[in-house]
N, C-alpha and C positions, 0 to 999 in steps of 0.2 A: 434460491432465496426468494420467498414469497411475501415477506413482510412489507407493508406499505413504506414507501420512500426508499428503504434500503434496497429494494429490487431494481431501482432505476439504473444502477450501475454496479456491477460486482467487481471486486478487487480482492487480491489475496489478503485475508484477515487473520486466519488461525483460530477464530472463534465465531460463535453466532451471537446475534443480537439478543436472543432469548437468554443466553447465559449471562450476558451483561445485565439484563433486567434482574436476574436472580442475585447477582453479586451486589447490585445497588441496594436491593431490598435487604439483603443479609447485612451489609455494612450499616445501614441506617437502623436496623433492628438491634444490632449488637452494640452500637455506640450511642444511639439516641441523637446522633447528629445528622444534619442534612448533608448529603454527599456533595462534594465539589471535586469534579473529576479532571484529571490531567491525562492527556493522550499524546505522547511524544511521537508516535508513528501512526498518524491518523488515517492514512490510506484514503479510502473513499468515504470516510466519516462514520463507520459503523458504531463506534463507541459514542460519538457525539450526538448522532441522531437518536440513539437509545436513551441518552441523557435527556433529550428534548421530550421524549415520551414520558419520562418521570418528572419533568419540570425541575430538573436539577442543573445547575450551572456546570459547564464543561469547557475545557480549553484544549484545542487540538492543533498539532503542528505536523506538517508534512513536507518532506524534503524534495519530492518530485514535483516540479512546477505544474505539469499537466494534471497530475492526480490531485494536487491541492486545489486546482480550479474546479475539478469535478466535485470534490467534497464541499467546497464553498457553495457551489450551485445547489447541491442537495439540501443545504441549509435553508433554501428559499421556499420550502414547502408551504409556508404560511401566506404566500402571495395570493392575489385574487385569481380564481380559476377562470372567470369569464375573460379577463384580460389576457391570460395565457392562451385560451382557446382562440381568441381573436387574432393574436399574433401568429399562432400556428396556422390558422386558415389563410391569413394574409400571405404567409410564407409559401404554402402549398400552391396557392393561386399564382403567385409570381413565378415559382419554379416551373409550374406546368406551362406557363406562357413562353418560357425561354426555349430557344432553339440551339443552345450552346452545344458544342462538340468538345469532348475531352481534349485538354491540352496535351499534345504528343510528348512534351517534356515531362508531364506528370503521369500519363498513362502509356506505358509501353512494356514489353515483355522483359526488359532488362531491370525493371525496378519492382519493388514490393507491391505497389498499387496495381500494376499491370498483371502481376501473377495472381492476385487475390480476387479480382473482379472480372466479370464478363463486361464486354463493351457497354451493353445496355444498362447494367447495374451501375457502373461507374458514371455513365452519362447522367443518370437520375441523381445520384449522390452529389455530383459536381453541380448540378442545377440547384439542389438544396443549399449547398455551400455558397454559391453565388447569390442566391436569394437572401440568405442570412447576412452576408457581408454587405448587401445593398440596403436592406431594411432595418438592420439592428441599430439601436441607439443606446442611450444610457439607462433606459428602462430595464429593471432587473429581470423582467420576464424573458428578455432575450438571452440571458444566461441559461435559463431553463430550456429554451429552444436549442441553443448550442449543445447542451447536455443531451437533449433528445437525439440530435443528429449523431453525436459521438457514440451514444449507446447502441445505435442500430448498425454501426459500420460492420461489425463481424457477423451479425445475423443476415446481412445482405451479401456476404461473401460466400463463395463455394468452398473456401478453405475451412477445414475442420479444426477449429480451435476454440477453447473457452475464452471468455472475455479478457481475463487477466493473464492468460498463458502466452508463451511464445507463439508467433504465427508460423505455421508449417505449410508452406505453399504446395507441397507435394501430396498432401492428404486432403481429401475432399469430403463433403457431407451432402446428403441428398436433399435436405430441406433448406432452401434459400429464399429469403423474403424479398418481395419487391420493395425498393426503398421508399416510395411514396406511401404504400400500405403500411410499412413498418413504422414510418414517422407518425402517421395518423393513429395507429394502434398504440404507440408509446405515449402519444399526446393524451389519449383517453385514459390510459393507465395513470399517468401523472395527475390528471385532473381528479380521478377517483381517489387516489391516495391522498392528495392534498385536502379534499373535502373530508375524508375520513380522519386525518390528523387534526384538522381544525375542530370538527364536531366532537372528537374524543378528548379535547382539552389539552393537546400538546402545547408546550410553550417554547418559543424560540429563545433558548437559554445558552446556546452553544456559540463558541468563538473559534473559528478555524483560520489558520494562516499558513502561508508558505514560509517555511523556516528550516534551516539546517540546525538541528538541536545539538550538534557538536559545539556550536557557538552558544554563548550565554543567551538565555531568553527569560522573559518575565511574564508571569501569569498571576492571577490571584492565588494566594496560598491554597493549595489543594490538600484533600485528606484521603483521596482514593485515586489510584492510577491503575488503569486496565489497558493493556496494550500487547501487541505481538511484534517485537522487533524483527528485522530480517534475520533469518537463520544463517549460520556460517556454512552454507551448503552450495555456494556457487550459483544461486539463482540471480540472474541479472535484472534487477528491478529497473534499471535505466532503459533496458530493451523492451520491457513489458508493454509499453505504450507506443512502440515505434510506428505501427500502422496508423494509429490515430493521429500522431504528431505529424506524420508525412501527409496525411489527408488534409490537415489544416494548414500545411505549409510551414510548420514551425521547424522542421528539419527536412533535409533532402535525402537522408539515408542514415545508416548505422554509424558512419564516421562522425556525424554531427553530435552524437550523444555525448562524446567526451567533453565538449565545451558547453553544451546546452543543458544537460541533465546531471552528469556525474559529479560536478563540483559540489553540489549540495546534498549528495547522497552519501551515507556511510558506506564503507568499503566491505562488501560481503561477497564479492565474486572475483575470480582471478583476472577477468578482463579489466576490471577497474584497477586492481592493484598493479597489474602489468603496465597500464597506461600511465599510472602515477609514478612509475620508476622508483619504487619504495626502497629505501636503504634499511635493510633488515636490522642491522646492528643499532642504528639510530633509533628505530622504533622500540626495540627491546630494551634499550637503555633509558627509556622515558620513565620517570619516577611513578607515574600513574599505574605502571604495570608491575611494580615491585612485588605486590602480594602474590602474583602468579609467575614471576619471572623465571624461576627454575624450571617449572613445568612447561611453560609455553616455549622456552628456549629449546628444551629437549624435543618437543613436538615439531617445531619449525625446522630444527636441524635434520630430523628424520625426513621431513617432507622435502627439504632441499636436496637431500641425497637421492631419495627414491624417484624424484621427478625426472632425473637424467636417464632412467631406465624406461620411461614411458614415452609413447609417441608424441603426445601433445606437449610434454614438458611444462605443464601448467604451473603457474606461480602460486600454488596453494600456500607455500611457506610465508610469503609476504602478505597474502590475503588474510591468513589467520592472525598474524601479528597486527596488521592494520585494523582488522575487525575489532579485536579486543581493546586496542588503544582507543578507537572511536567510541566503543561502548563505555570505557572508563571515563572519557570526557563527558559522555551523556549522563552517566550516573551522578557526576559532580553537579551538573546543571539541574538535573531532576531534584536532587536533594535540597537545593536552594529554594525550590518551589513547593516543597511539601511541608505541611503542618506537623507539629509534634503529635505522636500517637496516630500516625497515618499508615496506610497499607498500600503496597504495590503488588501488582500481579503482572508478570510477563509470561505469556504463552510462548514457549521456546522449545527447540529441539536440538539435540547434539548432532555431531557429524563425524565422518571418517573419510576425509579426502585421501585418495590413493590407499585406503585401508588403514590409515593412521588415526586412531581415535582422538577426538577433541571433546573433553567434558564441558560442554558449553555452560550448562546450568551451574556447575560447581564454580567455574571461573567467574561467571557473571555475578554469582552470589558473593564471592570473596571481594570482587571489585566494588560491589555495592557497600559492603561493610567498610571497606577502606575509604569510601567516599563519605562516610558518616552515618550510614544506616545501622540499625541495632543488630539485626539478625536476619537469617533467611532459612528457608526450607523448600523442598521440592516435592511436588505431588505428580507422580507419573500418571498419564492418561492412557497412553497406548504404546505398543511396540511398533517400530518401523524397520524397514529393510528385511522383512521376514517372508514376504510373499513373491516379490517380483522376480521373474526368471532372468531378466536382463540386468540385474543389479551388478554393479562394478566391483563389489567387495562383499564379504560375509560378516562384517562386524555388526553385531546387534545394536540397534539404535532405538531411541525412544523420544517421545514428545510429552510435554506436561506443563505444569504451572509452577513457575518460580515465584514464591511468596517472599516478600521483603518487607520488614517492618521498620518504621522510624519512631522509636519510642517503645513503650511497653505493650501496646495493644497487639494481641495475638489471637484472640478468639476466632476459631474457624472450624466448622464442623467436619470438613474433609481432612483435616490434618491428623 
């Protein structure tokens, strides 16, 4: 991702900012209305920052507390770059003067930090952290400094993993950045991007907040929703930022995710559904699932049976049930915040845990209609699970755009 501001921190999105640009233009051309955008799964703010580029208002909600803070920091692209540079230089000078040694309780071979960094790299990162905690104040520029440090953590590790992927300590990479150099390099990138955004006429029109959208929320009535909810494919979003959260002392390890992160995330992985000790019958009997009750009951029954023949005995049966109940609640809340004749696009993929097919886009569309939307259709973008040799099943899968309408507006050139 090379676009200004967007590139400060990557996170799983499912689509590009360029595509969002095209959809905003298309909506405004087709309707003659100024777009007002809702993004219930904001992630690191891709949709909302794209809205700033077009000077359109947007409302983003993110259920991961750490990721929400990142997205809110990226909104600060409009701040004075000289003040940011002064804060960055002050931090580097202070960090360079420190003689701190890594805390043995934080840096040792038994925890993730110790396995991901050399002693020298962690020593410098720790000094950056201490400098930030010593110098930071209520000035918003310090949120950008914190984002800078967060964004370089993986580039300074010998562990080979992308920014938003699981950390794999046993796999290494050849190029590892020096923390001080990485910080200064990112500082210059941020300054360059901020100057570009300001000179290009971006407007700070976005509002992002930490929020579990399974609970009722309020935004200005919106007419366009562009988002990519978690797929029902067992990716653990709570675990995605474990390295970063451990570095900042927000958690001590994986076990803390249950209480610190998972409560505000929808249930899209078996680790989450297992820890919640979900009562399958109770979930399936919820009236919100009535439109798909027969089909989802059949699928979850098969998953419950087959898991006993698998080594991990993963709780995919409760994960699938909880996922669609959570999404049903979210559809109800979204519907309350959309104008008449508005349009929704979810980039979504189906799944087949233990080889049992789950028609995600079909069920999500039916739940949307049950929540009060008018109609839905699906635009397939690509096939999945057709290339990898280590795939766990051979069920063909796909990914695409679920289009949902609230009212009569339907015009779309790709349909």
